[in-house]
C-alpha positions in Angstrom: 14.9 198.4 72.8 16.3 199.8 75.9 16.8 196.1 77.3 18.7 195.4 74.1 20.8 198.3 74.1 21.6 197.2 78.1 22.4 193.9 77.1 24.8 195.2 74.6 26.8 197.5 77.1 26.9 194.0 79.2 28.3 191.8 76.7 30.8 194.3 75.2 33.3 193.9 78.1 32.4 190.3 78.3 33.5 189.8 74.9 37.0 191.6 75.6 37.2 188.9 78.3 37.0 186.6 75.7 39.8 188.1 74.0 41.7 188.0 77.2 40.7 184.3 77.6 42.7 183.8 74.4 46.2 184.7 76.0 46.6 181.5 77.1 46.8 180.3 73.6 50.5 182.0 73.4 51.9 179.3 75.4 52.2 176.8 72.3 54.3 179.6 70.4 56.0 180.9 73.6 57.0 177.4 74.6 58.7 176.9 71.0 60.6 180.2 72.0 61.6 179.2 75.4 62.8 175.8 73.9 65.2 177.7 71.6 66.3 179.8 74.0 67.2 177.3 76.6 68.0 174.6 74.3 65.3 172.1 75.8 64.0 168.8 74.7 60.3 168.3 72.9 59.3 166.2 76.3 60.8 168.9 78.8 59.7 172.2 76.5 56.0 170.7 76.6 55.8 170.5 80.2 55.3 174.2 79.9 52.1 174.3 78.1 51.0 171.0 79.8 51.8 173.0 83.3 49.2 175.5 82.0 46.5 172.9 81.6 47.2 171.1 84.4 45.8 174.1 86.9 42.4 173.1 85.0 42.4 169.9 87.0 42.8 172.1 90.4 41.2 175.4 89.7 38.2 174.3 87.8 35.4 173.1 90.4 36.5 175.9 93.2 35.4 178.9 91.1 31.9 177.2 90.5 31.8 177.1 94.3 33.1 180.8 94.6 30.5 181.6 92.1 27.7 180.6 94.2 29.3 182.8 97.1 30.5 186.1 95.4 28.8 186.0 92.0 29.8 185.2 88.4 31.2 188.8 87.9 33.2 189.2 90.9 34.6 185.8 89.9 35.7 187.1 86.4 37.2 189.9 88.0 39.4 187.6 90.0 40.6 186.1 87.0 41.6 189.0 85.1 43.6 190.3 87.9 45.5 186.7 88.0 46.0 186.7 84.3 47.4 190.4 84.4 49.9 189.3 86.8 51.0 186.4 84.9 51.6 188.3 82.0 53.7 190.7 83.9 56.1 188.0 85.1 57.8 187.0 81.8 58.9 190.4 81.4 60.9 190.2 84.6 63.3 187.2 83.5 63.7 184.2 81.1 64.6 181.6 83.2 62.9 177.9 82.9 61.5 178.6 86.6 60.0 182.2 86.1 58.1 180.9 82.6 57.2 178.1 84.8 55.3 180.1 87.3 54.2 182.7 84.7 52.5 180.0 82.8 51.4 178.5 85.9 49.5 181.8 86.9 48.3 182.1 83.6 46.4 178.5 83.6 45.0 179.3 87.2 43.6 183.1 85.9 42.4 181.2 82.6 40.7 178.4 84.7 39.0 180.9 86.7 38.0 182.7 83.8 36.5 180.1 81.6 34.6 178.7 84.6 32.8 181.8 85.2 32.5 183.9 82.0 30.6 181.4 80.2 27.8 181.4 83.0 28.2 184.8 82.8 27.2 185.1 79.4 24.0 183.0 80.2 22.9 185.4 82.8 23.2 188.3 80.4 21.2 186.7 77.5 18.6 185.6 79.7 17.4 182.5 77.6 19.2 184.0 74.5 21.0 181.8 71.8 23.9 180.6 74.1 25.5 178.0 71.6 26.0 180.8 68.8 27.0 183.6 71.6 29.7 181.2 72.9 30.8 180.5 69.4 31.0 184.3 68.6 32.8 184.6 71.8 35.2 182.1 70.9 35.8 184.1 67.9 37.0 186.9 69.4 39.0 184.6 71.8 40.6 183.3 68.5 41.6 186.8 67.1 44.1 187.0 70.4 45.3 183.5 69.9 46.3 183.9 66.2 47.6 187.3 66.9 50.2 185.6 69.5 52.3 184.3 67.1 52.6 187.5 64.9 53.4 189.5 68.2 56.4 187.2 69.1 57.6 187.2 65.7 57.5 190.8 65.5 59.2 191.2 69.1 61.9 188.7 68.1 63.0 190.3 64.4 62.1 193.9 65.0 65.1 196.2 65.1 63.8 198.9 67.3 60.0 198.9 68.4 60.0 195.8 70.6 62.2 197.8 73.6 64.6 195.0 73.9 61.8 192.5 75.1 62.2 190.0 72.0 59.4 187.7 71.4 58.0 188.4 74.9 56.7 191.9 73.7 53.6 190.0 73.4 53.1 189.7 77.0 53.5 193.4 77.2 50.8 194.5 74.8 48.6 191.7 76.4 49.1 192.9 79.7 47.9 196.4 78.7 44.9 194.7 77.2 44.1 192.4 80.2 44.6 195.8 82.6 41.8 197.6 80.6 39.3 194.8 80.5 39.6 194.5 84.0 38.9 198.3 84.4 35.6 198.1 81.9 34.2 195.2 83.2 34.4 196.7 86.7 32.7 199.9 85.8 29.8 197.8 83.9 26.8 196.8 86.1 25.4 193.3 85.6 22.3 192.1 87.7 23.0 188.4 88.9 20.4 186.0 90.6 21.0 185.1 94.1 21.8 181.3 94.6 19.9 179.6 97.2 22.2 177.0 98.1 25.9 176.6 97.6 27.2 173.3 96.4 30.2 171.3 98.0 33.3 169.7 95.8 31.4 166.5 96.4 28.5 167.7 94.5 30.2 169.0 91.6 31.9 165.4 91.1 28.8 163.6 91.7 27.6 165.3 88.3 30.0 163.2 86.6 27.3 160.1 87.5 25.2 161.6 84.7 26.2 160.2 81.6 25.9 163.4 79.0 28.1 165.1 81.6 30.7 162.6 81.9 31.1 162.0 78.1 31.1 165.9 77.6 33.8 166.1 80.1 35.9 163.8 78.1 34.9 165.5 75.0 36.7 168.8 76.2 39.5 166.8 76.9 39.8 165.8 73.3 38.9 169.2 71.8 41.6 171.1 74.2 44.1 168.2 73.7 43.8 168.6 69.8 44.2 172.5 70.1 47.0 172.6 72.5 48.7 169.6 70.5 48.4 171.2 67.2 49.4 174.3 68.3 52.8 173.1 69.9 53.3 170.7 66.9 52.2 172.4 64.0 55.7 174.6 63.7 57.6 171.4 65.0 56.6 169.3 62.0 57.3 172.3 59.4 60.5 172.4 61.0 60.9 168.8 60.7 59.6 168.2 57.1 60.2 171.3 55.3 63.5 172.7 56.8 61.7 176.0 58.4 63.3 178.0 61.1 61.7 178.7 64.4 60.5 182.1 63.2 59.6 180.9 59.8 57.4 178.0 61.2 55.7 180.0 63.5 53.3 180.6 60.9 51.6 177.5 61.2 50.3 178.5 64.7 49.0 181.6 63.1 47.5 179.8 60.1 45.7 177.5 62.7 44.4 180.1 64.5 43.1 182.1 61.6 40.9 179.2 60.3 39.8 178.8 64.0 38.8 182.6 64.0 37.0 182.0 60.6 35.4 178.9 61.8 34.2 180.5 64.9 33.0 183.6 63.2 31.0 181.4 60.3 30.1 178.6 63.2 28.0 181.4 65.0 26.0 181.4 61.5 25.7 177.7 60.9 24.5 176.9 64.2 21.3 179.2 63.7 20.8 177.4 60.3 22.1 174.0 60.8 21.4 171.1 63.3 24.2 171.0 65.9 24.5 167.2 65.4 25.2 167.6 61.5 27.7 170.6 62.0 29.4 168.8 64.7 30.1 165.7 62.5 31.3 167.7 59.5 33.9 169.5 61.9 35.3 166.1 63.0 35.4 164.5 59.7 37.7 167.7 59.2 39.9 167.0 61.9 39.9 163.4 61.0 41.1 164.5 57.3 43.6 166.8 58.7 45.5 163.9 61.0 45.6 161.8 57.6 47.4 164.7 55.9 49.6 165.4 59.0 50.8 161.7 59.0 51.4 161.1 55.3 52.2 164.9 54.3 55.6 166.0 53.5 54.7 169.1 51.1 53.9 172.5 51.9 50.4 172.4 50.3 49.5 169.3 52.3 50.6 170.4 55.4 49.3 173.8 55.2 45.7 172.2 54.3 46.0 169.9 57.3 46.4 173.1 59.8 43.6 174.7 57.7 41.4 171.8 58.2 42.1 171.0 61.9 41.8 175.0 62.6 38.3 175.2 61.1 37.1 171.6 62.4 37.9 172.1 65.8 36.7 175.9 65.9 33.0 175.0 67.4 33.4 172.1 69.0 33.8 173.4 72.7 30.8 175.6 72.2 28.7 172.8 71.3 29.9 170.3 74.0 29.6 173.2 76.3 26.3 174.2 75.8 25.2 170.5 75.9 26.4 170.1 78.9 24.6 173.4 80.3 21.2 172.8 79.0 21.3 169.0 80.1 21.3 170.3 83.8 19.8 173.4 84.2 19.7 174.1 87.8 23.5 173.5 88.0 25.1 175.6 85.6 27.7 176.8 87.5 28.9 173.3 88.9 28.4 172.0 85.1 30.8 174.8 84.1 33.3 174.1 86.4 33.5 170.3 85.5 33.6 171.2 81.9 36.4 173.6 82.3 38.2 170.9 84.3 38.1 169.2 81.0 40.7 171.2 79.5 43.2 169.1 81.6 43.4 167.7 78.4 45.6 170.3 77.1 48.0 168.8 79.9 47.8 165.3 79.1 47.8 165.3 75.4 51.0 167.5 74.9 52.7 165.2 77.6 52.1 162.1 75.5 52.8 163.9 72.3 56.0 164.9 73.6 57.3 161.4 74.6 55.9 160.0 71.2 57.8 162.6 69.2 61.2 162.1 71.1 60.8 158.6 70.3 59.5 158.5 66.7 59.2 162.0 65.4 56.1 164.2 64.8 54.3 161.4 63.6 54.3 160.1 66.7 52.3 163.0 67.9 49.9 163.1 65.6 49.0 159.5 66.2 48.2 160.5 70.0 46.1 163.1 68.5 44.2 160.6 66.2 43.1 158.7 69.7 41.0 161.9 70.5 39.5 162.2 67.2 38.1 158.8 67.4 36.5 159.7 70.8 35.1 162.8 69.2 33.1 160.9 66.5 31.5 159.0 69.2 30.3 162.1 70.9 28.6 162.9 68.0 25.4 161.0 68.4 25.0 162.4 71.9 24.8 165.8 70.3 20.7 166.5 70.4 20.2 169.6 68.7 
């Protein structure tokens, strides 16, 4: 009983860390507001969210090595400090370069957090159900994700309460939550086992020679590419095909994250009663159906159904892929975590390709790029062995 209570008290601040992890998903709707404010093209505006996820390529493996030296909790603490700093910067200016700096720091902080938080969860659980717990963490993360567009819309349209910040009021709110989270975690004792030998950068990269690690890495890239791509593109599709304004179309991002939230909450249950492979296949089928609706749909019901399907379908893929990678090399979890989080670099590649495709042929071109990611996820299904 005492051990269960202790685990709960340790998990609570970690769940709030998952909420802070969701701050990075605000870059989708934020990039649309920056595009409107600065009159940018799709390809230029997509540089902002792409830059966020570019840092996952550089700052994913080093945290795995850092965890081996200073511990997982201290690495999470560093990530929270960087994240809070990133949230403060947009409140100081509105230029393109200010936003580039803010989004870069947000990406660096998130790379540190995602690399260190998941292994820290496994430390607290000590053999518990990792996949379902990570899925619940993704549910908490999704609450922050779907609240961001609403907070931005409130800030952009409120007559008095946003204190003149406009849509950037969402960053002021997230700043306060992030600071409180850092304080709570700092005061929470978590015992970690010492690492006998710290791995080098080369040791981490060599893990990609293991087939399941390489395929999981590519799977994470496709999952995040779809996540960020839809986050950015769904509002543009509503504006292009339904004539919505930006504030009206921002609902698309919220709808996506609402269904991601529902998917994470129900997914933690389904993963306890259903084989992970079966649930993974159902999820990918939902994404494929969504891509078809996005490509051919020109009515509100079809497009909203597409957003709901991809939101739910994409909600549990990260947890399943990540847990598959962790259990495949149990003695190298810090290093594997770094490699998997490096896969979030897919959030850079796919939006850039989608931006060029949409500038060339419209938003249908962006959806065609995402369909490639869906095909790979189909192929990964046979690698899920639970």
